[in-house]
C-alpha positions in Angstrom: -39.0 29.9 12.9 -41.8 27.4 12.3 -39.3 25.0 11.0 -37.2 25.1 13.9 -39.6 24.9 16.3 -41.6 22.2 14.5 -37.6 20.1 14.5 -37.1 21.4 18.4 -41.1 19.6 18.9 -39.8 16.4 16.7 -36.3 16.1 18.3 -37.8 16.4 22.1 -40.5 13.9 21.4 -38.6 11.3 20.3 -35.5 11.8 23.0 -32.2 10.6 22.9 -32.3 6.9 22.3 -35.2 8.1 19.4 -32.4 10.9 17.7 -29.8 7.7 18.0 -32.4 5.6 16.4 -33.7 7.9 13.6 -29.4 8.6 12.7 -28.9 5.2 12.1 -32.0 4.4 10.4 -31.3 7.2 7.8 -27.6 6.3 7.3 -28.6 2.5 6.7 -31.1 3.6 4.2 -28.9 6.0 2.2 -26.2 3.1 2.2 -29.2 0.9 1.2 -29.9 3.3 -1.6 -26.4 3.9 -2.9 -25.5 0.0 -3.2 -29.1 -0.2 -5.0 -28.4 2.4 -7.7 -24.9 1.6 -8.3 -25.7 -1.9 -8.8 -27.0 -0.2 -12.3 -24.8 -0.4 -15.2 -22.9 2.9 -15.8 -24.2 4.3 -12.2 -21.4 5.1 -9.9 -20.9 7.0 -6.4 -18.9 10.1 -7.4 -17.4 10.5 -4.3 -15.5 8.2 -2.2 -16.1 10.2 1.1 -17.6 8.4 4.0 -21.6 9.9 3.9 -24.2 9.9 6.1 -28.1 10.1 4.3 -26.6 12.0 1.0 -24.8 11.0 -1.2 -24.0 11.8 -5.4 -24.2 9.3 -7.9 -23.0 10.1 -11.3 -25.4 8.8 -14.4 -25.0 7.7 -17.9 -27.0 10.3 -19.1 -28.3 13.7 -18.0 -29.5 14.0 -14.5 -32.3 16.2 -15.6 -33.7 13.9 -18.0 -33.5 10.9 -15.5 -35.4 13.3 -12.7 -38.2 14.3 -15.6 -38.9 10.5 -16.1 -38.9 9.8 -12.1 -41.6 12.9 -11.9 -43.8 10.9 -14.2 -44.0 8.0 -12.1 -44.6 10.6 -9.1 -41.1 10.0 -7.9 -38.9 13.0 -6.1 -35.3 11.4 -7.2 -33.0 14.4 -5.8 -30.9 17.5 -7.1 -29.4 18.0 -10.4 -26.1 19.2 -9.5 -25.6 20.5 -13.0 -27.9 23.1 -12.3 -24.9 24.6 -10.3 -22.1 22.9 -11.8 -21.6 22.7 -15.3 -19.1 19.5 -14.8 -21.5 17.6 -12.9 -24.7 17.5 -15.6 -25.0 13.7 -14.9 -24.6 14.0 -11.3 -27.6 13.8 -9.2 -27.7 14.5 -5.1 -29.6 11.8 -3.5 -31.2 12.0 0.2 -32.9 9.1 2.0 -34.8 9.4 5.4 -36.7 7.5 7.8 -39.7 7.8 5.8 -38.2 6.4 2.7 -39.6 2.5 2.5 -37.3 0.3 1.2 -39.8 -0.4 -1.5 -39.9 3.3 -2.6 -36.0 2.8 -3.3 -36.5 0.2 -5.5 -38.9 1.4 -7.2 -36.7 4.5 -7.6 -33.9 2.1 -8.7 -36.3 0.3 -11.2 
């Protein structure tokens, strides 16, 4: 109930135009991140379907290993899909929001 109330207050505060701007910002950052990550050798977008602010990348090695490295750099890198799907051990679900600065995305890619 607390999460729902918080979300309702936030949406009421930003209004209709703010909600549209928020959606556009999230989508833009996610597409920037996808392009940035997929420019790394042996990293590719796993699915060709359109996406909003979440996407899956396939990595050259297990996602849990890369997430451990990212945690050491204080970066929450996403969700290791190998936890739930045995055939996706190198797959990482990534989400971008308005709170993710371009510099943070670049640091993640680095």
